[in-house]
N, C-alpha and C positions, 0 to 999 in steps of 0.2 A: 478595567483590564482589557487587553486586546489578545484574543486567542486566534491563532492561525491553525486551520485544519487542512491536512493534505488529503485530497480526494482524487479518484482516478476512474476513467471509463475503461471497462474491461469486457471481454466477451462473456456472455451469460454463463454463470457458474454451472448451471445445469444443462447447458447446451453442448454442442460438439466443439471440441478443441482441436484445431488443426494448425500445422505449420505450412507456410508457403515454401514449397521445396526449391523454388528458384532463389528466393531472397533469404530464407532461413528465419523470417519473421513470422509472428503469429498472424494467421489469416483471420482478420477481424470481421470479415464479411461472412464467415462460416456460421455465426450465431448472432443473436440479438445483442447489441451493446447495452450495458447497464452500468449504474454506479456501483463500484466495488463495495461489497457488503461490509467489509472491515472498515472501509473509509466512512461508510454511513454510521457505523457504531462509534467511530471517533468523533464524528460530527454530533452525534447524540450526546456524548459526554460534554462537549462544549456548550451545546444548546441548553442542556439541563442545568448547567451552572449559570448560564446567562438568564434563564427563567427566574432564578432565585436571587440574582445579583444585577439589578438595573444598572445600566451604564456600561455593561460588558459588550464589546464588539467582537463578533465572530466573522472571520474572513476565511474563505476557502481558496486554496491555491492548488493548481493542477498543471500538469504538462501533458500535451497531447495534440492531435490534429484538430483543425478548426471544426471538423465534423462532430467533435465531442461536446460542443457547446450546449446542445440541447440536453445532454445527459447531465452535465455539470450544473446547469440551471436548476436541476432537481434539488441540489443542495440549497439554492436560494429559496426555493419553494418550501423547503423544510424549515427555514428560519435564518439562515446565514445572511449577513447584511450586505456583503460584497463578494465578488469572485475575481480572481486573477488567474489567467491561463497563459502558460508559455506555449506559444505556437511557432515552430521553426522547423523547416525541412531537415536541418542538421540533426534534429533529435530523433529522426526515424531510425529505429534499431539501436538507440543509444545504450551504452553499458551503464552500470550502476554509478561509476565514477562521474561520468558526464551528467547523468540525471540528477545526482546529489548536488553537483556543483551548480546546475541551473536552478534547482529548487531552493538551495541555500541562498543564492543571489537574490531571488525573488522575495524570499522571506526577509532577508536583511534589508532590502529596499522598502519593504512594507512596514517593518517594525513590528515588534511582538513582545508579549510578556510570557506566552506559553505557546508551544507548538505541539499539536496532538496528531499522531499518525496511527495507522493500523500497524500491527507487527509485521505483516507481509501481505503483499497483494495476491489475489487469486490467479493472476495470469503469470507473473514472473516468479513469485514466491522466493525472492532473494533474501528477505528477512534482515538485511543489514542497512537499508537506506536510512532509517531513523538515527542510527548511531553515526553514520557518515555525515548526515546533516548537522548533528550536534557538534561533531568535531570541526566541521567547516565554519559553524557559527561561533565556536569556542564557548559553548555553554554546557552545563551539566545535562546528563541524560538519565532517564529512568525507563527502561524498556520492558516490553512484555508484561505489562501490569494487568492483573485480573480484577483490580478495583482501583478507583481513583478518588482522591480527596484534594480539593483545590482551595487554598487560602490566598490572601493578598500577598503573602511572602513566599509560599512554597507549595509544591505539589508532592503528594505521597501516594503510596498504594502497596498492594501485596503482589509479590511475584512468586510463582511456583519454583521450588528448588528440589533437589533430590531428597525425598523423605519428608517434605514439609513445605512451608511457605516462609518467605522473608518479607519484612516491611522495609521499604526503601523510600527515601525522600530526596528532594533536590530543591535548592533555592531558586527562585525565579530571577531572571528568565531561564527557561529550560525547555528541553525537548522530551516528550514521552511517547511511547507507543503502547497500544492496548491490544488485548486478545479478544477472542470471541466470547469470553466470559462476561463481557460488558453487554448491556441491553441492546436489543435491536433498534435500528433507526426508526424514528416516528414517520408516519405517512403524511405527505403534504396534503393540506386541505384546499378547498377551492379558493379561499381567500389568499392563502399562501402562494398558490399557483399564479393567480392574477397579479399579486404584488411582485413576484419574481421577475415579471416582464419589465418592470421599471427600475429594478435594482441595478446599481453600477456593476458593469462587467468589463474588465480590462483585459486586453491581450498584449503580450509583450514578446519580443523576439530575443534571441541570445545577445544580439548586438545591444538592445535596450538595456540588458542586464550586465553588459560588459564581460560576457563569457565567450571565450574562443573555443569552438568545438574541437579544434585540433591543437590546442595548447599542450605542449609536451609536459607541463607541470601536472597534468591529470592523466591517469591511466586510460587508455582506450583499447577496446578489444574488437576483433573482427571475426565473425564466424566463417570458417573456411570450408566446411562440409556439413551437409544435413541430409538425413534420409528418413523415410517413413518407418514408423515402428512396425516390425513384422507381425503378422497375425498370430494370435495365441495358438500354440500347438497343444495337442492332447497330452496329458500327463502320463507318467509311467504307472501302469497298473500291476500290482503284485498279487498273484494268486497264491493262496496258502496251500501248499502241497506238503506241509510238514517242515518246510524250510523257509517260511516267510520271514522269520526273524533274521536269518542270515542274509537273505536278499535285501531286506530293508537296511541292515547295517552296511552292506556293500554299496547300496545306492547312496546312502548318506556320506560315506567316505569318498566315493567317486565324485560326488558333487561338492565336496568340502563343506558339508553341512553338519559335520560332527567333529 
């Protein structure tokens, strides 16, 4: 079986998050770059299956600047066999449509039985990329899974719904996304880190994948304005002088909270 896992370099989840007010893009120099935690969990699902099923190939695919290579190599140190990174200046600030198109083209070129993604990245938090990729690849999707079971013919798992859970399944080939209910990623050991230096690492441009960044067939969006979030102001303090209930009700109505 061949499993493709989507991973991404993001600004440190626990560091400062800032926008470049000139470009409207994330200021990736504001904090330490790291492998996105949810992508690490997706990789752990694939590697756990590969540990129990010899002959399984796990390939990581990513899109980002060339500077992200060191971060993505961590996935190789964890146990992935190969890495494919899409590096192209046209992807700077790409919207979800272009990003999905580029990743789907890379996955299609690579070939796959199963694609595993995180449900949403910690920087963009779009939450729709796995579904978009499944649509472009024309395969079934099972998204936001809290558990995953993989067989030679299908993938299944539980998804949270209002008031309970639902068990869903899809025949392979398929695309799934997982939530933070899945286990944390394993830590690379010294042997894995050394082995990662010799593992295949391909970089591809949009031209290599046959993707036109300005093809009218895919939606493209442009940010026209951006501003810094204003500092948090002090809240309204209500002093009880016998009419606190009335003041509270008036405040809720005035702010359309009731």
